[in-house]
Each structure stands twice: as structure tokens, then as C-alpha cells.
N, C-alpha and C positions, 0 to 999 in steps of 0.2 A: 499590534504585535505581530512580527513576522515569524512564520514557522516554516522550517525546512525539513523535509524528510531525508534521513539518512539512508540512501539507497543500499549502501553495505549491509547495514542491519536488516533492512527489509529482505535482501537476498539471502541473508544467513538464516532469517526466520523461515523463509520458503525451503531452504535446503533442509534445515534441522527438523522441520515439521513434515518434510516429504509432501508438500502441496504445490500445486501449479499456481501461476498468477491467476488463472481463470477460476480456480477454486476459492482464492483469497478474494477475488473481485466479487464473486457471489455472497461470500461470508460478510463482507462489509457493505455490500449493495451498490456497487459501481460496475461499468462495463469492462469487459476484458481489455479493450483499447485503452480506457482511461488508466486501468491498473498498470499496463505496459509502459505507459508515459511516466506514471509515478516511479516504476521500478528503474527506469532509464534515466531518471532525473530530469525529464524534459517538462514535468509540470509541478512547479514548486508552490503553487498557491491552491492547496486542496481546501476544500470547504470544510465547514464545521463537522458535517455528518462524516466525511472521510476521516477527518483527524480523530474523530471519536471512535469510529470503527477500528482504526489503527491501534488506538490505544488500549482497546479491549482485547487485544489478541492473546494476551498472556493467560 
């Protein structure tokens, strides 16, 4: 199963919650560089741990 992360939704989440990419990266257990790639849409094959972390944001 292929999963793509909607960068627009992620950016809106960051804006709404008023948190930085770095803070979100720490929250889900990835590096800030990796998070930057996710937000920019440059990394579209996140691992299960990243997907689980993003799903638990709400």
C-alpha cells in the first residue's frame, strides 16, 4: 500500500498548533532534516513509525 503525506495538511497543522517543524520532529521521533523533507514533499515513503506518529497528532 502506498501512502503519501499531504504536505498542505501538515503545514496547516503546524500553523494552527503554532509549532515548528523541529518541535513536530521531536514529537514524532525524527530529525528536523527528515521533517523538513516531509513538509516539502521530498520524502514520500515514510516508515511505519513516522506514519504512526503523524496519525497520533490530533
